[in-house]
C-alpha positions in Angstrom: 144.6 111.7 41.6 146.2 108.4 42.6 146.9 106.1 39.6 146.0 102.5 39.8 149.5 101.3 39.5 148.9 97.5 40.2 146.4 97.2 37.3 147.8 99.7 35.0 149.0 98.2 31.5 151.3 100.4 29.6 152.6 99.7 26.0 155.7 101.5 25.1 156.2 101.9 21.3 160.0 102.9 20.6 161.9 103.3 17.3 164.8 101.4 18.8 165.4 99.1 21.8 168.4 98.0 23.8 171.2 96.9 23.2 171.4 99.7 20.6 172.6 102.7 22.8 170.2 105.1 21.2 168.4 107.8 23.0 164.9 106.3 22.4 166.1 102.8 23.5 167.6 104.2 26.7 164.4 106.2 27.5 162.3 103.1 26.8 164.4 101.0 29.0 164.5 103.6 31.8 160.7 104.1 31.7 160.1 100.4 31.7 162.3 99.9 34.6 160.8 102.6 36.7 157.1 101.6 35.8 157.7 98.1 36.5 158.9 99.0 40.0 155.8 100.9 40.5 153.7 97.8 40.0 152.6 98.4 36.4 152.4 95.8 33.7 154.6 97.2 30.9 155.4 95.8 27.5 157.9 97.4 25.1 157.6 96.9 21.3 159.5 98.1 18.3 158.0 100.7 16.1 158.0 98.2 13.3 155.3 96.2 15.2 151.9 97.7 14.5 150.1 95.4 16.8 150.0 95.0 20.6 151.5 91.8 22.0 149.0 88.9 21.8 146.7 88.9 24.8 147.8 92.3 26.0 145.1 95.1 26.1 147.0 98.3 27.2 145.4 101.0 29.2 147.7 103.6 27.7 150.0 103.5 24.7 153.1 105.4 25.1 155.1 106.3 21.9 158.6 107.8 21.7 159.2 110.1 18.7 156.3 111.8 17.0 156.7 110.2 13.7 158.7 106.8 14.2 156.8 105.9 17.3 153.6 107.9 17.1 152.3 106.6 13.8 152.4 102.9 14.7 151.2 103.8 18.1 148.1 105.3 16.7 147.5 102.2 14.5 147.5 100.1 17.7 145.2 102.6 19.3 142.6 102.2 16.7 142.6 98.4 17.3 142.6 98.5 21.1 140.8 101.8 22.0 143.6 102.9 24.2 144.6 106.5 24.5 148.0 107.6 23.0 150.7 109.5 24.8 153.7 110.7 22.8 157.0 111.8 24.1 158.7 114.2 21.7 162.3 113.3 21.9 164.9 115.6 20.0 165.2 115.0 16.4 161.4 114.9 15.7 160.8 118.4 17.1 164.0 120.0 15.8 164.0 118.5 12.4 161.3 115.9 11.3 158.3 118.1 12.3 159.9 120.9 10.2 160.1 118.8 7.0 157.7 116.8 5.0 157.6 114.1 7.5 155.9 116.7 9.7 152.6 116.0 8.2 152.7 112.5 9.4 154.1 113.6 12.7 151.3 116.3 13.0 148.8 113.6 12.3 150.1 111.6 15.2 150.1 114.5 17.6 146.6 115.4 16.6 145.4 112.0 17.8 147.5 112.0 21.0 145.7 112.5 24.3 149.0 114.0 25.9 152.3 115.1 24.5 155.3 115.1 26.7 158.2 117.3 26.2 161.4 117.9 28.0 161.3 121.7 28.5 159.3 125.0 28.1 161.2 125.8 24.9 159.7 122.7 23.3 156.1 123.7 24.3 156.6 127.2 22.6 158.0 125.5 19.4 155.1 122.9 19.2 152.4 125.5 19.9 153.9 127.6 17.1 153.7 124.7 14.8 150.1 123.9 15.8 148.3 126.2 18.2 145.6 123.4 18.6 148.1 121.4 20.7 147.9 123.8 23.5 146.5 122.3 26.6 147.6 118.7 25.7 151.3 119.4 26.2 153.0 118.6 29.5 156.7 119.1 30.6 158.2 116.2 32.3 161.9 116.3 33.0 163.7 113.2 32.1 166.0 111.3 34.5 169.2 109.8 34.3 169.6 106.0 35.4 172.9 104.4 34.7 174.9 101.6 36.4 177.9 103.4 38.0 180.1 100.3 37.6 178.9 98.9 34.4 178.7 95.4 33.2 181.6 95.5 30.7 185.0 97.0 31.2 186.7 98.8 28.3 189.7 100.9 28.0 190.7 104.0 26.1 194.1 104.6 24.6 196.9 106.2 26.6 196.9 110.1 26.6 194.1 112.7 27.0 190.8 111.2 26.0 187.8 112.9 24.5 184.6 110.8 24.2 181.8 111.7 21.9 178.9 109.3 22.8 176.6 109.5 19.8 174.9 107.7 17.0 176.4 108.6 13.6 173.9 111.0 12.3 174.2 114.4 10.7 172.4 116.1 13.5 175.2 114.9 15.9 177.9 116.3 13.6 180.8 114.1 14.7 183.0 115.4 12.0 183.1 118.7 13.7 184.7 117.1 16.7 187.4 115.4 14.6 188.4 118.6 12.6 188.4 120.9 15.6 190.4 118.4 17.8 192.8 117.9 14.9 193.8 121.6 15.1 194.0 121.4 18.9 196.2 118.4 18.7 198.9 120.5 17.1 199.3 121.8 20.7 198.6 118.6 22.6 199.8 115.6 20.6 198.6 113.1 23.1 194.8 113.9 22.5 192.6 111.1 21.4 188.9 111.0 20.3 186.6 108.1 20.6 183.3 108.2 18.9 180.9 105.6 20.5 177.6 104.9 19.0 175.7 103.0 16.2 175.9 103.8 12.5 172.4 105.3 11.8 173.1 107.4 8.7 175.4 105.9 5.9 176.1 109.2 4.4 177.3 110.6 7.7 179.4 107.5 8.3 181.1 108.2 4.9 181.9 111.6 6.0 183.2 110.5 9.3 185.5 107.8 7.9 186.9 110.3 5.4 187.7 112.7 8.2 189.3 109.8 10.2 191.5 108.7 7.4 195.1 109.1 8.4 194.2 110.2 12.0 195.1 107.2 14.0 194.2 109.1 17.2 190.5 109.1 16.2 188.4 105.8 16.5 184.9 104.6 16.4 183.2 101.8 18.2 179.7 100.6 18.2 179.6 100.5 21.9 177.2 98.2 23.8 175.1 100.0 26.2 176.7 97.9 29.1 180.1 99.3 28.0 179.1 103.0 28.3 179.8 103.5 32.1 183.2 102.2 31.7 183.8 104.4 28.6 182.5 107.6 30.5 184.7 106.7 33.4 187.8 106.3 31.2 187.3 109.7 29.3 188.8 112.9 30.5 186.1 115.0 28.8 182.8 114.0 27.3 181.6 115.9 24.2 178.2 116.7 22.6 178.6 118.4 19.2 174.9 118.3 18.2 173.4 120.8 15.9 170.2 120.3 17.9 169.0 118.2 20.9 166.0 117.5 22.7 167.6 116.4 25.9 170.6 114.1 25.5 170.5 111.0 27.6 174.3 110.7 27.0 175.0 114.1 28.4 173.0 113.3 31.5 174.9 110.0 31.9 178.2 111.6 31.6 177.2 114.2 34.1 175.9 111.6 36.6 179.2 109.8 36.3 181.1 112.9 37.3 182.6 113.6 33.8 183.3 117.3 32.7 181.4 117.9 29.5 181.9 120.3 26.6 178.7 120.7 24.6 177.3 122.9 21.7 174.9 125.5 23.0 171.8 124.3 21.3 168.6 124.6 23.1 168.4 121.1 24.6 172.1 121.5 25.9 171.4 124.9 27.4 168.5 123.3 29.4 170.9 121.0 31.1 174.3 122.8 31.5 175.0 126.1 33.1 178.1 127.2 31.2 181.2 127.5 33.5 179.2 125.9 36.6 178.5 122.2 35.7 180.0 122.0 32.1 181.1 124.2 29.3 179.1 125.3 26.3 180.5 126.5 23.0 178.8 128.3 20.2 177.4 125.7 17.9 179.5 125.4 14.7 182.2 127.8 16.0 185.4 125.8 15.9 187.5 128.6 17.5 185.1 128.8 20.6 185.2 125.0 20.8 189.0 124.8 20.6 189.4 127.5 23.3 187.3 125.7 25.8 188.7 122.3 25.0 192.1 123.9 25.5 191.0 125.0 29.0 189.9 121.5 29.9 193.1 119.8 28.6 195.2 122.2 30.7 193.3 122.5 33.8 192.7 119.5 35.8 191.0 121.4 38.7 188.5 122.8 36.3 187.7 119.3 35.1 187.3 118.1 38.6 185.1 121.1 39.6 182.8 120.9 36.6 182.5 117.0 37.0 181.5 117.3 40.7 179.0 119.9 40.0 177.5 118.0 37.1 177.1 114.9 39.2 175.3 116.9 41.9 172.9 118.5 39.4 172.2 115.0 37.9 171.3 113.5 41.1 169.4 116.6 42.4 167.3 117.5 39.2 167.1 114.4 37.2 166.0 111.5 39.4 164.1 108.5 38.2 161.5 108.5 40.9 160.3 112.0 40.1 160.1 111.1 36.4 158.1 108.0 37.1 155.8 109.7 39.5 155.0 112.4 37.0 154.3 109.7 34.3 151.9 107.8 36.6 150.0 110.8 37.5 149.6 111.7 33.8 148.6 108.2 32.9 145.9 108.4 35.5 144.6 111.6 34.1 144.5 110.4 30.5 142.7 107.2 31.5 140.0 109.3 33.3 139.6 111.5 30.1 141.1 114.6 31.8 
């Protein structure tokens, strides 16, 4: 079915927007950019806005995050009559839907015409939570779209640099990176760690500051999205220490920029990285396994080069923007026709 791109009006409801370098903000911007290029009329609103822009009647409302985006999207849908599509990102399926907030998230999902997830494992988890969702879930692989050059140039300290691109939240476990690298630094005293991302959880920020105290080789910066390409390029290794992930935009960005990655083996990361081929995975929470694989990366420049090259090839081959947008356009057309 060919979607009516020139007349299609899409309202994207997102918990966060750029310049905040959060996953939802990056996803919203990527979809906006791709859909506009296809001729659609697209507006992006914050989840705090429970109304469509004045004079704009969307054909489809696309929410990011079941709870934070889904609930306000359903409110707008009741006003406009437009069908709702919800993309399950990461925290919502791994954490929020398993807690009390899940009651609200389940309400939004029950009203959605289509639910988009990033991999088959997410389909299984959703159907287990609510068998009634079966038949409305669709897997659309996300893409990576990052300016290779970047708009802002930044430097990292002299030495061997690990970069953890992450919002400060418990689920991202930045303290693990600090304590594990502190042990490795006894062997390699030129190691540095930069944590780059917004402070989203004050309690976790308190924990991270305590872990950073007296360790001048660890730094935090609330990086602008336009700085990220430069930060990736300056890093020797990019980390992901998450307890759980949907599918990390930061991980895909690092891979697209030919950076070797070391990531926890949670489901979302395993969906992207083939261990030893285009990145390294360590057992989540296992400091010894992390240190062993980080040591390999510090010592072996040819390994870093091989992993980075394979990562860039995979990102270009399997996570392209055109394929992601094409799948969304087809799905919007089906939703509008009531299929």
